[in-house]
C-alpha positions in Angstrom: 103.3 47.2 25.7 102.7 47.3 28.6 104.6 50.6 29.9 102.3 53.0 27.6 101.7 55.8 29.7 105.0 55.7 31.8 107.6 58.2 32.0 110.9 56.5 32.2 114.1 58.7 33.0 117.1 56.8 33.0 120.4 59.2 33.9 123.7 58.1 31.5 121.9 57.0 29.0 123.4 58.2 26.1 125.7 55.0 26.0 126.6 51.9 27.7 124.5 50.1 30.1 121.9 53.3 30.4 121.2 53.2 26.5 120.5 49.7 26.6 117.8 50.2 29.0 116.5 53.5 27.5 116.2 51.3 24.4 114.4 48.4 26.0 112.6 50.5 28.1 110.9 52.3 24.9 110.6 49.0 23.2 107.7 48.3 25.8 106.3 51.9 25.2 107.6 53.6 28.0 108.1 57.5 27.3 111.7 58.4 27.4 113.7 61.2 29.2 117.2 60.6 28.5 120.4 61.7 30.6 124.1 62.0 29.7 126.6 64.1 27.6 128.0 63.4 24.3 128.0 64.4 21.0 124.9 67.0 20.0 124.0 65.4 16.6 124.5 61.8 18.7 122.4 63.2 21.1 119.8 64.4 18.8 119.4 61.2 16.9 119.1 59.4 20.1 116.0 61.8 20.5 114.9 60.7 17.4 115.2 57.0 17.5 113.5 56.8 20.8 111.3 59.7 21.1 112.8 60.9 23.8 113.4 64.4 25.5 117.2 64.7 26.9 118.4 66.3 29.6 122.5 67.7 30.2 122.4 68.2 33.9 125.5 67.2 35.7 124.2 64.9 38.3 127.2 66.1 40.5 125.2 69.3 41.2 122.3 69.2 43.4 120.7 72.1 41.5 121.1 71.0 37.8 119.2 67.6 39.6 116.4 69.4 40.8 115.8 71.3 37.4 116.2 68.3 35.2 113.5 66.2 37.6 111.2 69.6 37.7 111.4 69.9 33.8 111.0 65.9 33.5 107.8 66.0 34.8 106.2 63.2 36.8 108.1 60.3 36.7 107.2 56.6 37.1 110.3 54.9 36.4 113.5 56.0 37.9 116.6 54.4 36.5 119.9 55.7 38.5 122.3 54.6 36.3 124.9 57.3 35.6 128.3 56.8 37.2 132.4 57.2 36.9 135.6 55.1 38.0 138.8 56.1 38.8 141.8 53.5 39.9 144.5 54.4 42.0 146.2 53.1 45.0 144.3 54.3 48.4 147.0 56.6 49.3 147.1 57.8 46.0 143.6 58.6 45.1 143.0 61.7 44.1 140.4 63.6 46.6 138.6 65.2 44.0 137.6 61.7 42.6 136.3 60.3 45.4 134.5 63.3 45.5 133.2 63.2 42.4 132.3 59.1 42.0 130.5 59.7 45.3 128.2 62.8 44.1 127.5 60.7 40.5 127.4 57.2 41.8 125.9 57.6 44.9 124.4 61.0 45.8 122.9 61.6 42.8 120.9 58.5 43.1 119.8 60.1 46.2 118.5 63.1 44.8 116.5 61.8 41.7 114.9 59.6 43.9 113.9 61.7 46.9 112.1 64.0 43.6 110.7 61.0 42.0 108.8 59.5 44.5 105.8 62.2 45.5 104.5 61.6 41.9 104.8 57.8 42.2 103.2 57.6 45.7 99.9 60.3 44.3 99.8 57.1 41.6 100.3 54.4 43.5 102.9 52.5 41.0 106.4 52.9 40.8 109.4 51.8 39.9 113.5 52.5 41.0 116.2 50.6 39.4 119.6 51.6 40.6 122.5 50.5 38.8 124.6 49.1 40.8 127.8 46.9 40.3 129.3 43.3 41.5 131.2 45.5 43.2 128.2 46.3 45.6 128.6 42.9 46.8 132.2 42.5 46.8 135.4 44.6 46.4 138.5 45.1 44.3 141.6 46.5 45.2 142.0 50.3 44.1 138.9 51.1 43.5 138.0 52.7 46.9 135.9 55.2 46.1 133.7 52.5 43.4 133.0 50.2 45.9 132.6 52.4 48.8 129.4 53.9 46.2 128.4 50.7 45.0 127.7 49.3 48.4 126.0 52.5 48.9 124.0 51.8 46.0 123.0 49.0 47.4 121.9 50.3 50.9 119.8 52.7 49.1 117.9 50.5 47.6 116.9 48.7 50.6 115.9 51.6 52.2 113.4 52.7 49.4 112.1 49.4 49.6 111.2 49.4 52.8 109.9 52.8 52.7 107.6 52.9 49.9 106.3 49.0 50.1 102.8 50.3 50.8 102.5 52.6 47.9 103.2 50.4 45.1 106.7 51.1 44.5 109.6 48.7 43.8 113.4 49.4 44.6 115.8 46.8 43.5 119.0 47.4 42.2 120.7 45.2 39.5 124.6 44.5 39.4 126.0 43.9 36.6 130.2 42.8 36.1 132.3 43.4 33.3 130.2 45.2 30.9 132.1 46.0 27.8 131.5 50.2 27.8 133.7 53.1 27.8 133.1 53.3 31.4 135.2 49.7 31.6 137.0 50.6 28.5 138.3 53.9 30.1 139.7 52.4 33.2 142.5 49.6 31.5 144.9 52.2 30.8 144.7 53.1 35.1 144.6 49.3 36.2 147.6 48.8 33.5 149.1 51.1 35.9 148.0 50.2 38.9 149.3 46.4 38.5 152.3 46.8 35.8 150.3 45.1 33.3 149.4 45.0 29.7 146.3 46.0 28.5 145.7 42.0 27.2 146.5 41.0 30.5 144.3 43.0 32.0 141.8 42.3 30.2 142.0 38.5 30.8 143.6 38.4 34.4 141.9 41.4 36.0 138.1 41.8 34.2 137.1 38.3 32.7 139.2 36.3 35.2 136.2 37.4 37.6 133.5 36.0 35.4 133.6 32.3 35.4 132.0 32.6 31.9 135.0 34.6 30.4 132.4 36.7 28.9 131.6 39.9 28.8 127.9 40.8 30.5 126.1 42.6 27.5 124.3 45.7 27.8 121.1 44.3 26.6 121.3 41.7 29.2 120.8 44.3 32.0 118.3 46.2 29.4 115.9 43.1 29.5 116.3 42.7 33.8 115.2 46.3 34.0 112.2 45.3 31.9 111.6 42.5 34.0 111.4 44.3 37.1 108.9 47.0 35.8 106.2 44.1 35.0 103.5 43.4 37.5 104.7 40.2 37.9 107.5 41.8 39.7 105.1 43.7 42.3 106.7 41.6 45.1 110.4 42.0 43.9 111.6 44.6 46.2 114.6 45.4 48.0 116.7 42.5 45.4 119.8 42.9 44.2 120.0 41.0 40.9 123.8 40.2 39.8 124.4 39.4 36.3 128.0 38.7 36.2 128.4 35.3 34.7 128.7 33.4 38.6 131.6 36.1 39.9 130.0 36.8 42.9 129.0 33.4 43.6 132.3 32.2 44.8 
C-alpha cells in the first residue's frame, strides 16, 4: 500500500464521489480525514470503516475551513471535492444560491490549498486533486454559477501546478461527466421545471444525452483516477484536467 504514512483530506466525502475517493485512498494505506454533512450514526460508521476522523466544517465559512485544517494536521493529499448545484435561468437565479455555489465549489478549494501547501512544501511531496466537472470544459444552460465555479477550479488548478512544480507537489483536476450521486439526482426537479420536461426526459435527453456511452460515470471511476494521480509514476502529471465523461467533451 503505497500511501502508508500519508494523510488525505477529502472534502464532501460523506457520500458520492468524495466517499469513493476516500475509500480508494484508504485502500492504498492513506490516513483519511472525512468532511461533510450527514446523519451522525452514518458518519460514525464511515469513520469506523475507514479508520478516519471527521470534520463537519461548513466550507462556505472561512473560519471553519481554517479550524478544520488546523485540527487535521499536516495534509499530504488534498482532495477538494465538496460542491453543490442549482439550476435556474440566469434572470431568475437566486443571488444567495450564486454566492453559496461560488463559496463552496470554488473559494473553499483556495482556502484549503493555501493552508495545506506549507506542510507539503516542508515534506517535499504533495498531491492536490480538485474535483471539477465536464462543466469546467464546456457549459450547459441554466447552470451559470456551477459552470463559472468549475471553470474557476480548472484555472486555480493550473495556477497551483505552476507555483508548486519545483516543490514535489502536483495539482490536477478530475472532470467527471454525470455521475449518479445525490448532487445529480437533486438537480433533476429544477431541471424538469426549467426545461418543462418529465423526470425520464431529463435523464434521457439532458443528462445521458451528453455522454456518448449513454451511461452514468461511476464514483469508483473517479476514485481510481485519484489514486493514480498520487502515484510516483504520476509525478510529472501536473496542471492537467482529466475528463471522465464517456466522451462528452470530445465533441
